[in-house]
C-alpha positions as CSV (number, residue, x, y, z in Angstrom):
1,M,-69.3,-38.4,32.6
2,K,-69.0,-41.8,30.9
3,L,-67.1,-41.7,27.6
4,T,-68.4,-43.5,24.6
5,R,-66.2,-45.9,22.7
6,F,-65.8,-43.4,19.9
7,A,-64.7,-40.7,22.4
8,K,-62.1,-43.1,23.9
9,Y,-60.9,-43.9,20.4
10,V,-60.4,-40.2,19.5
11,W,-58.5,-39.4,22.7
12,F,-56.3,-42.4,21.8
13,V,-55.8,-41.1,18.3
14,L,-54.7,-37.7,19.7
15,I,-52.1,-39.4,22.0
16,I,-50.7,-41.4,19.0
17,N,-50.4,-38.2,16.9
18,L,-48.5,-36.5,19.7
19,G,-46.1,-39.5,19.7
20,V,-45.7,-39.3,15.9
21,I,-45.0,-35.5,16.1
22,L,-42.3,-36.0,18.8
23,W,-40.6,-38.8,16.7
24,G,-40.7,-36.4,13.7
25,A,-38.9,-33.8,15.8
26,Y,-36.4,-36.6,16.8
27,V,-35.8,-37.2,13.1
28,R,-35.0,-33.6,12.5
29,A,-32.9,-33.2,15.7
30,T,-30.7,-36.2,14.8
31,G,-30.3,-35.2,11.2
32,S,-32.0,-38.4,10.0
33,G,-34.5,-36.8,7.6
34,A,-32.5,-37.9,4.6
35,G,-32.3,-41.5,5.9
36,C,-34.6,-42.8,3.2
37,G,-33.0,-40.7,0.5
38,S,-35.2,-38.6,-1.8
39,H,-37.7,-41.5,-2.2
40,W,-41.3,-41.2,-0.9
41,P,-43.4,-43.1,0.2
42,L,-40.8,-45.9,-0.3
43,C,-37.6,-45.8,1.7
44,N,-34.5,-45.9,-0.6
45,G,-36.7,-47.5,-3.2
46,E,-37.9,-50.3,-0.8
47,V,-41.1,-50.8,1.2
48,I,-39.1,-52.1,4.1
49,P,-35.5,-51.1,3.9
50,R,-32.7,-53.6,4.6
51,T,-30.1,-51.6,6.3
52,E,-28.1,-51.3,9.4
53,Q,-27.8,-47.5,9.0
54,L,-29.3,-45.8,12.1
55,E,-30.6,-42.7,10.2
56,T,-32.5,-44.9,7.8
57,M,-34.2,-46.8,10.6
58,I,-35.1,-43.6,12.4
59,E,-36.7,-42.1,9.3
60,F,-38.4,-45.4,8.4
61,I,-40.0,-45.7,11.9
62,H,-41.3,-42.1,11.5
63,R,-42.9,-42.9,8.1
64,A,-44.4,-46.1,9.4
65,S,-45.8,-44.5,12.5
66,S,-47.1,-41.6,10.4
67,G,-48.9,-44.1,8.2
68,I,-50.5,-45.7,11.3
69,A,-51.7,-42.3,12.5
70,F,-53.1,-41.6,9.0
71,I,-55.1,-44.8,9.1
72,L,-56.3,-44.1,12.6
73,V,-57.6,-40.6,11.6
74,M,-59.3,-42.1,8.6
75,G,-60.9,-44.7,10.8
76,M,-62.1,-41.8,13.1
77,L,-63.7,-40.1,10.1
78,V,-65.4,-43.3,8.8
79,W,-66.8,-44.0,12.3
80,A,-68.0,-40.5,12.8
81,L,-69.8,-40.5,9.5
82,Q,-71.7,-43.6,10.6
83,I,-72.8,-42.5,14.0
84,Y,-73.3,-38.7,13.7
85,P,-75.9,-37.0,11.5
86,R,-74.9,-34.6,8.7
87,G,-74.1,-31.1,10.0
88,N,-73.1,-32.4,13.5
89,Y,-70.1,-30.6,14.9
90,V,-68.3,-33.8,15.8
91,R,-68.6,-35.0,12.2
92,K,-67.3,-31.6,11.0
93,A,-64.3,-31.8,13.3
94,T,-63.4,-35.2,12.0
95,M,-63.5,-33.9,8.5
96,F,-61.1,-31.1,9.4
97,S,-58.9,-33.7,11.2
98,M,-58.7,-35.7,8.0
99,F,-58.0,-32.7,5.9
100,F,-55.1,-31.6,8.0
101,M,-53.8,-35.1,8.2
102,V,-53.7,-35.2,4.4
103,T,-51.9,-31.9,4.2
104,E,-49.5,-33.1,7.0
105,A,-48.6,-36.1,4.9
106,L,-48.2,-33.9,1.7
107,L,-45.9,-31.5,3.6
108,G,-43.8,-34.3,4.9
109,A,-43.5,-35.8,1.4
110,G,-42.5,-32.4,0.0
111,L,-39.7,-32.1,2.5
112,V,-38.3,-35.4,1.3
113,L,-38.9,-35.0,-2.4
114,F,-37.4,-31.5,-2.5
115,E,-34.6,-32.6,-0.3
116,L,-35.4,-30.0,2.4
117,V,-33.9,-32.3,5.1
118,G,-30.6,-33.3,6.5
119,E,-28.0,-30.5,6.2
120,N,-30.1,-28.3,4.0
121,T,-30.0,-24.7,5.2
122,S,-32.1,-23.0,2.6
123,T,-34.8,-20.4,3.0
124,A,-37.2,-22.9,1.4
125,R,-36.6,-25.3,4.3
126,A,-37.2,-22.6,6.9
127,I,-40.5,-21.6,5.2
128,S,-41.7,-25.2,4.8
129,I,-40.9,-26.2,8.4
130,S,-42.9,-23.1,9.6
131,V,-45.8,-24.1,7.5
132,H,-45.5,-27.7,8.7
133,L,-45.7,-26.5,12.3
134,V,-48.9,-24.5,11.7
135,N,-50.5,-27.4,10.0
136,T,-49.5,-29.7,12.9
137,F,-51.1,-27.3,15.3
138,F,-54.3,-27.3,13.2
139,L,-54.3,-31.1,13.1
140,L,-53.9,-31.4,16.9
141,G,-56.6,-28.7,17.4
142,S,-59.1,-30.5,15.1
143,I,-58.5,-33.9,16.8
144,S,-58.8,-32.3,20.2
145,L,-62.1,-30.7,19.4
146,T,-63.3,-34.0,18.0
147,A,-62.4,-35.7,21.3
148,W,-63.9,-32.8,23.4
149,W,-67.2,-32.7,21.6
150,S,-67.6,-36.4,21.4
151,S,-67.0,-36.5,25.1
152,G,-70.0,-34.3,25.8
153,G,-68.5,-30.8,25.2
154,A,-71.1,-28.3,23.9
155,P,-70.6,-26.9,20.3
156,M,-68.6,-23.8,20.1
157,K,-70.0,-20.6,18.8
158,L,-67.8,-17.4,18.7
159,K,-69.5,-14.2,19.6
160,W,-67.8,-11.6,17.5
161,K,-69.0,-8.7,19.6
162,E,-67.4,-10.2,22.7
163,A,-64.0,-8.9,23.6
164,A,-63.0,-12.5,24.7
165,S,-63.4,-13.7,21.1
166,W,-60.9,-11.3,19.7
167,L,-58.5,-11.6,22.7
168,L,-58.5,-15.4,22.2
169,I,-58.0,-15.1,18.4
170,L,-55.0,-12.8,19.1
171,G,-53.7,-15.3,21.6
172,F,-53.9,-18.2,19.1
173,L,-52.0,-16.0,16.5
174,G,-49.4,-15.3,19.1
175,V,-48.9,-19.0,19.8
176,L,-48.7,-19.8,16.1
177,I,-46.0,-17.2,15.7
178,L,-44.2,-18.4,18.8
179,G,-44.4,-22.0,17.5
180,M,-42.9,-21.0,14.1
181,S,-40.1,-19.1,15.8
182,G,-39.5,-22.2,18.0
183,A,-39.3,-24.5,14.9
184,L,-36.8,-22.2,13.2
185,T,-34.7,-22.0,16.4
186,A,-34.7,-25.7,16.8
187,L,-33.6,-26.1,13.2
188,G,-30.8,-23.6,13.7
189,D,-29.7,-25.5,16.8
190,T,-29.6,-28.7,14.8
191,L,-27.7,-27.3,11.8
192,F,-25.4,-24.9,13.7
193,P,-24.5,-26.5,17.0
194,V,-22.3,-24.7,19.4
195,S,-19.9,-25.9,22.1
196,S,-20.6,-23.2,24.6
197,L,-23.3,-20.6,25.6
198,E,-20.7,-17.8,24.9
199,E,-20.1,-19.1,21.4
200,G,-23.8,-19.2,20.8
201,L,-24.4,-15.7,21.9
202,R,-21.6,-14.5,19.6
203,Q,-23.1,-16.2,16.7
204,D,-26.6,-14.8,17.5
205,F,-25.4,-11.3,17.3
206,S,-23.0,-11.8,14.4
207,S,-24.0,-9.9,11.2
208,T,-22.2,-12.6,9.1
209,A,-24.0,-15.6,10.8
210,H,-26.6,-17.6,8.9
211,F,-30.1,-16.2,9.2
212,L,-31.3,-19.2,11.1
213,V,-28.6,-18.4,13.7
214,R,-29.5,-14.7,13.9
215,L,-33.2,-15.6,14.3
216,R,-32.5,-17.7,17.4
217,I,-32.5,-14.6,19.7
218,L,-36.0,-13.7,18.6
219,H,-37.6,-16.9,20.0
220,P,-37.0,-16.2,23.7
221,T,-38.3,-12.6,23.3
222,I,-41.5,-13.7,21.5
223,A,-41.9,-16.5,24.1
224,V,-41.9,-13.9,27.0
225,I,-44.3,-11.5,25.2
226,V,-46.8,-14.1,24.1
227,S,-46.7,-15.9,27.5
228,L,-47.3,-12.6,29.4
229,Y,-50.2,-11.8,27.1
230,L,-51.8,-15.2,27.5
231,I,-51.4,-15.2,31.3
232,T,-53.0,-11.8,31.4
233,M,-55.8,-12.6,29.0
234,I,-56.7,-15.9,30.7
235,G,-56.7,-14.2,34.1
236,W,-59.2,-11.6,32.7
237,V,-61.4,-14.2,31.0
238,N,-61.4,-16.4,34.1
239,S,-62.4,-13.5,36.3
240,R,-65.5,-13.0,34.2
241,N,-66.5,-16.6,33.7
242,P,-68.3,-18.6,36.3
243,S,-67.4,-22.1,34.9
244,G,-65.1,-24.0,37.1
245,R,-64.0,-26.2,34.2
246,T,-63.0,-23.2,32.2
247,K,-61.0,-21.8,35.1
248,N,-59.2,-25.1,35.5
249,L,-58.3,-25.3,31.8
250,G,-57.1,-21.6,32.0
251,R,-55.0,-22.4,35.1
252,A,-53.6,-25.4,33.3
253,V,-52.5,-23.2,30.3
254,V,-50.9,-20.7,32.7
255,S,-49.0,-23.3,34.7
256,L,-47.7,-25.0,31.4
257,L,-46.6,-21.6,30.1
258,I,-44.6,-20.9,33.2
259,L,-43.0,-24.4,33.1
260,Q,-42.4,-23.9,29.3
261,L,-40.5,-20.6,30.0
262,L,-38.4,-22.5,32.5
263,A,-37.8,-25.4,30.1
264,G,-36.7,-22.9,27.4
265,L,-34.2,-21.3,29.7
266,I,-32.8,-24.7,30.6
267,N,-32.7,-25.6,26.9
268,I,-30.5,-22.6,26.2
269,I,-28.2,-23.2,29.1
270,L,-27.7,-26.9,28.2
271,L,-27.2,-25.9,24.5
272,A,-30.4,-27.6,23.2
273,P,-29.8,-31.3,23.7
274,V,-32.2,-33.6,21.8
275,W,-34.2,-34.7,24.8
276,M,-34.8,-31.2,25.9
277,Q,-35.9,-30.2,22.4
278,L,-38.5,-33.0,22.5
279,L,-39.7,-32.1,25.9
280,H,-40.0,-28.4,24.8
281,L,-42.0,-29.4,21.7
282,F,-44.3,-31.7,23.7
283,M,-45.1,-28.9,26.2
284,S,-45.8,-26.6,23.2
285,D,-48.3,-29.1,21.8
286,V,-50.0,-29.6,25.1
287,I,-50.3,-25.9,25.7
288,W,-51.9,-25.5,22.2
289,I,-54.4,-28.4,23.0
290,C,-55.3,-26.9,26.4
291,L,-55.8,-23.5,24.8
292,V,-58.1,-24.9,22.2
293,L,-60.1,-26.7,24.8
294,F,-60.2,-23.5,27.0
295,A,-61.7,-21.6,24.0
296,A,-64.1,-24.5,23.3
297,D,-65.4,-24.5,26.9
298,I,-65.8,-20.7,27.0
299,F,-67.9,-20.5,23.9
300,G,-69.7,-23.9,24.2
301,T,-73.3,-22.8,23.6
302,A,-72.6,-19.8,25.8
303,Q,-75.5,-17.5,26.8
304,E,-74.6,-13.9,26.8
305,V,-74.9,-12.3,30.2
306,P,-73.6,-8.8,30.9
307,G,-69.9,-9.1,31.5
308,R,-70.1,-12.9,31.8
309,W,-70.5,-16.2,30.0
310,A,-72.9,-18.7,31.5
311,R,-74.5,-22.0,30.4
312,T,-78.1,-22.8,31.1
313,S,-79.1,-26.3,32.0
314,S,-81.3,-26.6,29.0
315,Q,-78.4,-25.7,26.7
316,T,-76.1,-28.2,28.2
317,A,-78.8,-30.9,28.0
318,A,-79.4,-30.0,24.4
319,G,-75.7,-30.3,23.6
320,S,-75.5,-33.7,25.3
321,A,-78.7,-35.0,23.7
322,S,-77.2,-34.5,20.2
323,L,-74.5,-37.0,21.1
324,T,-76.9,-39.8,21.9
């Protein structure tokens, strides 16, 4: 399948946003969130800060790259409005992408303006970082669907009477909960570092420890439960779906989940070094994207067949024709 220039652009935008998200995690992991003070969008009251302070430069780079990502998504929306008719699913996906990009920027601004950065250990910061994680997933999901559909993917239509629909919805909820627990764990690792695994375990089970520390033990448990559910669910769906592409996407999610569990174990053993936190987050984002595309392929103009989902050639052709 030959990608259009718009489709190539959207895939590029998705990659750029992944990079911005990872750099944002680097800002948090290095405690550089307060590098520009409580000013936004300016950095310490300046458009381009003149400083040799490393934390300021790290935060400024994140703001600059976030601004570039914002412009790229805006360009994606303008382009889509020009080439796709009203009501087209690609056009709708770009609108959602722009909406979640705006809320992403507002959430980032709120963290700075309310000083929920640096060494802040408040409940408000924990809540805001969880909401930020959910919004980031929705942003990545919207851009991923834009890229998928502009590349020829058929429009997705959930069938509420199908068990697969509810199983996938439950899977997405599980991944969101897992992601939020991971964000809180990463924040706890940053604010309350330990010098040994034994010290970390003592803190995790201490009744006097900060709530972010005591929550750390929940993340591995949630990770195992959600991963086992997704692996089982994907295996069941793949066994009832004749599409080779769907099966490949499902296998990709399963493989990534297994690698992610291994990465999580290594992260614990190594006491959560920054590079491992970034790798862990990157894999989480890729798992989410693959799961979104897995669902999109399953329900892409699917024709209901007893016990199966199958596409007819006429439906596939109709979906492709709407892109030309």
